[in-house]
C-alpha positions in Angstrom: -6.8 -55.7 -3.0 -6.1 -53.7 -6.1 -9.4 -52.0 -5.9 -8.7 -51.1 -2.2 -5.3 -49.6 -3.1 -6.8 -47.7 -6.0 -9.5 -46.2 -3.7 -6.9 -45.4 -1.1 -4.8 -43.5 -3.6 -7.8 -41.5 -4.8 -8.6 -40.5 -1.2 -5.0 -39.5 -0.5 -4.9 -37.5 -3.7 -8.1 -35.7 -2.8 -6.7 -34.9 0.6 -3.6 -33.4 -0.9 -5.6 -31.3 -3.3 -8.2 -29.9 -0.9 -6.1 -29.6 2.2 -5.6 -25.9 3.1 -2.1 -24.7 2.6 -0.7 -22.0 4.9 1.3 -19.7 2.6 3.3 -16.7 3.4 1.9 -13.4 2.0 4.2 -10.6 0.9 2.6 -7.1 1.3 4.5 -4.0 0.1 3.8 -0.4 1.0 5.0 1.7 -1.9 4.9 5.3 -0.7 6.6 8.5 0.1 7.5 10.3 3.3 4.0 9.8 4.8 4.7 6.1 4.9 8.5 6.1 5.2 8.4 7.9 8.6 9.9 11.2 7.7 12.0 12.6 10.6 12.2 9.3 12.4 13.5 5.8 12.1 11.6 3.8 9.6 10.8 1.3 12.4 8.8 4.1 14.1 6.6 4.7 11.0 3.1 3.5 10.9 4.3 0.6 8.7 6.9 -0.2 11.3 4.3 -0.2 14.0 2.3 -2.8 11.9 5.4 -4.8 11.3 5.9 -5.2 15.0 2.2 -5.8 15.7 1.9 -8.5 13.0 5.1 -10.3 13.8 3.2 -12.3 16.5 -0.3 -11.8 15.3 0.2 -12.7 11.7 3.5 -14.4 11.3 2.6 -15.5 7.8 2.5 -11.9 6.6 5.7 -10.3 5.4 5.1 -6.5 5.5 7.7 -4.5 3.6 8.1 -0.8 3.7 9.4 0.3 0.2 8.5 3.9 0.8 11.1 6.7 0.2 10.8 10.2 1.5 10.5 12.8 -1.3 9.5 10.1 -3.8 7.3 11.1 -6.8 5.2 8.8 -9.0 8.0 8.9 -11.6 10.6 8.0 -9.0 8.5 5.1 -7.8 7.9 4.0 -11.3 11.6 4.0 -12.1 12.4 1.7 -9.1 9.3 -0.5 -9.4 11.0 -3.3 -11.3 13.6 -3.6 -8.6 10.9 -3.6 -5.9 9.0 -6.4 -7.7 12.2 -8.5 -8.3 13.4 -8.1 -4.7 10.1 -8.7 -2.8 7.8 -10.6 -5.2 4.8 -9.0 -3.7 1.4 -10.6 -3.4 -0.2 -7.3 -2.7 0.9 -3.6 -2.8 -0.6 -0.5 -1.2 0.3 2.5 -3.3 0.5 5.8 -1.4 2.0 8.2 -3.9 1.4 11.5 -5.6 1.7 14.0 -2.8 5.1 15.2 -3.8 4.0 15.6 -7.4 1.0 17.7 -6.3 3.0 19.9 -4.0 5.4 20.6 -6.9 2.5 21.4 -9.3 3.2 18.6 -11.7 0.7 18.0 -14.5 -2.2 15.9 -13.3 -2.2 13.9 -16.5 1.5 13.0 -16.0 0.8 11.9 -12.4 -2.1 9.8 -13.6 -0.1 8.2 -16.4 2.7 7.2 -13.9 0.2 5.7 -11.5 -1.5 3.8 -14.4 1.9 2.3 -15.3 2.6 1.4 -11.6 -0.8 -0.3 -11.2 -0.6 -2.2 -14.5 2.9 -3.4 -13.9 1.9 -4.8 -10.5 -1.3 -6.4 -11.9 0.8 -8.0 -14.6 2.7 -9.7 -11.8 -0.7 -10.9 -10.3 -0.2 -8.6 -7.3 -3.3 -7.2 -5.7 -3.2 -3.4 -5.7 -4.9 -0.8 -3.4 -4.6 2.9 -4.1 -4.6 5.6 -1.5 -6.5 8.7 -2.0 -4.2 11.7 -1.6 -5.0 15.3 -1.1 -2.9 18.5 -1.1 -3.5 22.1 0.1 -4.7 24.6 -2.5 -1.2 26.1 -3.1 -1.9 26.1 -6.8 -5.5 27.1 -6.6 -8.7 25.2 -5.9 -9.0 24.0 -9.5 -5.6 22.3 -9.5 -6.3 20.7 -6.1 -9.6 19.3 -7.3 -8.1 18.0 -10.5 -5.4 16.3 -8.4 -7.8 14.8 -6.0 -9.9 13.4 -8.8 -7.0 11.3 -10.2 -7.3 8.7 -7.5 -11.0 7.7 -7.6 -10.8 7.8 -11.4 -7.9 5.3 -11.6 -9.4 3.1 -8.9 -12.6 2.8 -11.0 -10.8 2.3 -14.3 -8.5 -0.4 -13.0 -10.8 -2.0 -10.5 -8.7 -1.5 -7.4 -9.8 -0.5 -3.9 -9.5 3.2 -3.1 -8.3 3.7 0.5 -9.3 6.9 2.2 -6.4 9.3 2.8 -5.2 8.5 6.3 -3.9 12.1 6.9 -7.4 13.5 6.9 -7.9 12.0 10.4 -4.5 13.4 11.6 -3.7 16.8 10.0 -6.3 18.8 11.9 -4.7 17.9 15.2 -1.5 20.0 15.7 -0.4 17.6 18.5 0.0 14.8 15.8 1.9 16.9 13.3 5.5 17.9 12.9 6.5 21.5 12.8 6.3 21.7 8.9 2.6 21.1 9.1 2.9 18.3 6.4 4.3 15.2 8.1 2.8 13.3 11.0 4.9 12.9 14.1 5.8 9.9 16.2 2.7 10.1 18.2 0.6 9.9 15.1 2.1 6.7 13.8 0.2 4.2 16.0 -3.0 6.0 15.1 -2.3 5.7 11.4 -1.5 2.1 11.9 -4.9 1.6 13.5 -6.5 3.4 10.5 -4.7 1.4 7.9 -4.7 -2.1 9.5 -8.2 -3.1 8.5 -7.7 -1.9 4.9 -4.5 -3.8 4.5 -5.9 -7.0 6.0 -8.9 -6.8 3.7 -6.5 -6.4 0.7 -4.9 -9.7 1.6 -8.1 -11.4 2.7 -7.2 -11.6 6.3 -10.4 -10.1 7.7 
């Protein structure tokens, strides 16, 4: 009888250990106006579109939009500790740098800020994906190229996925852009959601 009970306890223990556990996943989008939904309600942004789409499809995913219009890499770095404390993210998609580039900030400073963001997130065991960002050649071709090179260099150095810049599929279509020629309009948001969805699902191993 004792041997039977002992074997039973072992079987129960193994079942508890190997039984798959369905855990909620917290995914944060840390970005600027391109992800915040500039000129519209945040619920209308591409992140908002995915939030609504995933509410039924992936109820175990909590998708949080921590993007702020006008934010720079320094601004995001300054508020990062609060984002981490508030949301305890399992994964973070970083879409930052555009405002730095449009203001002609030193590429080395932009890179340093992004390094600190990536490292702080990795120290919290959060998966990180970095968006490629590109800017128009307002400060000359050399600056634009130096700026664009920041992102693949950091992705390689810190072993994080580099996500193609979603605006490259949007910006050439005037019907998808706001009057400023910089921000996508409401009609573009579902298209951006379609572009980004597989990348974000891959980041959290949902594909």
